[in-house]
C-alpha positions as CSV (number, residue, x, y, z in Angstrom):
1,M,0.2,10.3,8.5
2,A,-2.1,13.3,8.4
3,E,-5.6,12.8,9.9
4,I,-8.9,14.4,8.3
5,G,-12.3,14.1,9.7
6,V,-15.1,13.0,7.2
7,K,-16.8,16.4,7.2
8,E,-13.4,18.3,6.3
9,L,-12.9,15.7,3.8
10,K,-16.4,16.4,2.3
11,A,-15.7,20.2,2.2
12,T,-12.3,19.9,0.7
13,A,-11.9,16.6,-1.2
14,S,-10.6,18.0,-4.6
15,A,-7.7,19.7,-2.7
16,V,-7.0,16.7,-0.4
17,I,-6.9,14.3,-3.5
18,E,-4.6,16.7,-5.2
19,Q,-2.3,16.3,-2.1
20,V,-2.8,12.6,-2.1
21,E,-1.8,12.3,-5.6
22,A,1.2,14.4,-4.9
23,G,2.3,11.9,-2.3
24,A,0.5,12.7,0.8
25,A,-1.3,10.2,2.9
26,Y,-4.3,10.6,5.4
27,V,-6.3,8.8,7.9
28,V,-10.0,9.4,7.6
29,T,-11.5,9.8,11.2
30,K,-15.4,9.3,11.8
31,R,-16.3,10.9,15.2
32,G,-13.0,10.7,16.2
33,R,-12.0,7.3,15.5
34,P,-10.2,6.0,12.4
35,A,-12.3,4.8,9.6
36,A,-10.3,4.7,6.4
37,V,-7.1,5.6,4.5
38,L,-6.3,7.6,1.6
39,L,-2.9,6.6,-0.1
40,P,-1.7,7.3,-3.4
41,V,-2.6,4.7,-6.2
42,D,1.0,3.4,-6.2
43,E,1.4,2.9,-2.5
44,A,-2.3,0.9,-2.4
45,E,-1.1,-1.0,-5.1
46,D,2.2,-2.0,-3.6
47,L,0.4,-2.7,-0.2
48,V,-2.2,-4.8,-2.0
49,L,0.5,-6.7,-3.7
50,A,2.9,-7.3,-0.5
51,N,-0.4,-8.8,1.1
52,A,-1.5,-10.8,-1.6
53,D,-2.1,-14.5,-1.0
54,E,-0.1,-16.1,-3.9
55,Y,2.8,-13.1,-3.6
56,V,3.5,-13.8,0.1
57,R,3.2,-17.6,-0.8
58,M,6.0,-17.0,-3.3
59,R,8.3,-15.1,-1.6
60,R,8.0,-17.4,1.2
61,E,9.1,-20.0,-1.0
62,G,11.7,-18.1,-2.8
63,R,13.3,-17.2,0.6
64,A,13.2,-21.2,1.8
65,A,14.8,-22.0,-1.6
66,H,17.7,-19.5,-1.2
67,A,18.4,-20.5,2.3
68,K,18.7,-24.0,1.0
69,G,21.1,-22.6,-1.6
70,R,19.1,-23.1,-4.4
71,T,18.7,-19.5,-6.7
72,T,17.5,-19.0,-10.4
73,S,19.8,-16.5,-12.2
74,L,18.2,-13.4,-14.1
75,K,19.2,-14.8,-17.4
76,D,17.3,-18.0,-16.7
77,L,14.1,-15.8,-15.7
78,G,14.2,-14.5,-19.2
């Protein structure tokens, strides 16, 4: 992941956003320290979903059910 300072980001925001839309990711630094991350929307949504409490709970329950041999067919999911 590339780094970009706040000052440089201010000067080149449009170009950086175009790169992010094309799949690039940046760590935005402020005074040399990481302050934020720029990610494509798809990746950000996946990251948020993967860490959402309800999703994490459902994933944990699903793995536990699978370990006990309980499964649901795709047909039953509808």
